[in-house]
N, C-alpha and C positions, 0 to 999 in steps of 0.2 A: 646914304639911305636913312630915312627916319626910323625911329624905334619900331620894330616889327609889329608890336601889338597896338600901336597908336597911329598907324598910317591912315590916310584918308579913306582907303578902300574898306578898312575895318569899320570905320564910322558909317560909311555909306551902305555897305553890304552886310557885314556880319552882325552888327548890333541890331538892325531892323529884323533880320532873319531870326536872331535869338529871341527877340521880343515876341515874334509870331509863335515860336516854339513854346515860350512860357505861357502865352495865351492859350495855346492848344492843350497844354498840360492842365491848366486851370479849368478849361472847358470840359475835359473828360472827367476830371475829379468831381466837379460840381454837378454834371449831368448824372454820373453814377450815383453820387450821394442822394440826389433827388429821387431817382427811380429805385434806389435800394430801400426806400421807405414804402414803396408800393408792393404789397404782398399779393401773390397770385391766388386766384380762387381755388385752384386745385391743391395747393399746399405742398407741392413737391419741392424738395430742396434742389439746389443747383447740382450737387453731386449725383442725386438720383436721376435728374434729367440727363446729365452727361452720360451716366451709365446706360440709360435707356437708348439714347441715340447711338452710342458706340455699339451696343448689342444689336441694334437694328441694322447696322452696317457691317455686321459680321466681325466686329473688332473686340471680341471678348478677351483677347490677349492684351489689350491696352488697359493698364492699371490707372486708378485715380487716387491721388494722394493729396493730403492737406499740407499747405506750406504757409509759413508765417508771413505777415505783412498785409498790405492792402493793394489790390490791383497788381499783385506779383504773379498772376496766373499765367501759365504757359504750358506748351506741349514740348516734352523732351524726346525727340526722335531716337536719341542714342539709347535711352533706357525704356523707350516706348511707354511713357507715363504722362498723364495729364496732371498737373499740379494746380490745385485751386487754393486761392488765398483764404485767410481767416474770415474776411468779409464776404466771401462768396460761397465757400464749401457747404455750410449748413443753412445758408439763407434761402428763403422761399420767395425772395423779391424778384421783380421783373428784371432789374438791372443785373443781379447775380446770375440768373438763368441765361440771360443774353450773353454774358461774358463766358459762361461755361460752354454754351453751345458753340461759341466762336472758337474756343480752344479745341473742341471736338472736330470742328471744321478742318483744323490743321492736321489732326490725326488722319482724317479721311483723305486729305490731300496727299499725304505720304502713301497711304494704302492704295490709292488709285493712280499713283505716279504722276501727279499733276505737274506738268512741265516747269512752270515758273518756280515752284518750291525746290525742284531738283537743281535748277540753275542757281538759286539763292544759296543752297547748301554747298554747291561747288565753289561759290565765291567766298565763303566764310574764311578759309585760311589766308587768302591774299588780302581780304578786307581787314582781318585782324592785324596783319603786318602794316597795312596802309594806315589804319587809324592810329597806330602807335608810333610809326616811324615817318610818315609823310611830312608833317609839319616840322619836326626837328631836323629832318634831312634838308628841307627847303631853307630853314633858318641858317643852317651851316653853309649851305650853298650861297645864300645872299651875303653872309659874313665873309666868305672866302672869294666872292665874286666868281663862283663856279657855276656856270649855267648848266653844266652836266648834272650836278647834284640837285639843282633847283628843278630841272626837268624830271629827274628821277622821283623827287618828292611829288611833283604834279601827277606823274603817271600812277604812283601808288595811291594818291588821293582820289584819282579817277575811279579806282576800284571801289572806294567807299561810296562814291556817288552812284555807281552802277548797282551796288548792293541796295542802297536806299530806293533806287528806281524800281528794281525788280521786286522789292518788298511790297510796293503798292498793290499790284494785282494779286499777290499772295494774300494780303490782309483783306482786301475788298472781297475776294472770292470766299474766304473763310467766313466773313460776315454774311455774305449772300447765302451760302450754304446753311448757316445757322438760322437765319430768318425763315428760309424756305422749309427747313426741317421742323422748326417750332410750329409753323403754320400748318403744314401737311399732316403732322402727327397730333394736331390740336393740343399741343403742350401749352401754348399761349394763344389768345385770340383777342380781337378788338383792340381796346386801349392798351392791353398788356403787350401785344405785339408791337404796337406803335412805340411804346416806351422802350422796348428792347432795341428797336431800330434806332432810336435817338441815342441810346448809349453807345451802340456800335458805330454810328456815324460820327459821334464825338471822338471816339477812340481812333477812327481812321484819320482824323485831322492831325493827330500826333505824328503819324507816319508821313503825311504830306509836309508837315512842318520840318521834320527831320531831313527830308529831301531838300527843302529850301535852304536849310542851314548848310548842308553839304555842298550844294551848288554855289552858295555865296562864298564859302571858303575856297572852293576850287577857282572861281572867277578871280578872287582876290590874289591867289598865288600867280595866276596867269598874268593879271594886270601888273603886279609888282615885277614879275620877270620882264615883261615887255617894256616897262618904264626904265628898268635898269639897263636895257640895251641902248637907250637913247643917250 
């Protein structure tokens, strides 16, 4: 068997998928940086907008905290807190408000028991194991010519693919909720709303790219296994 990390399937599948992922990361950063320069007419900060949307959904119990970094924004369901990054928290930009509203969308998903986010949460334990153990287990299986170990690695990595797949509707729905709320509550309008949509659409590409990378790695494992049978 050729060296695992230099086989033809790595060149044909994984490298192109990785390049797509890098492009998606560049796209979201450049789009956010562009619309982070566009200040809203109302002058509300992203944290203020997030608080208003949370309260409007009866989620006064969800806290908002500032976290270091750029685009490190996230909702932590375990501690019931939305963390907004340094570049978002006090910003009055279209980009920052779009990101903040998206994270509020995740809090609302949990509060309303949105099915896909419950499924994703249930997959987290096995996905953590799969992302750490699947490839090493498969490599050991190839080295020992043990199809059982290779198949175990493939099954574990399948959980990673399923997690990335279920992440898509979760993220798309959070963005959809964000744009709808910003529009209906007149927090953004016109070109401001268009800018927020572009930021969230660019962010969605990173999740699509992550799924493509996961599928490419899974296909590679399957193809290597099948080739070793011959």
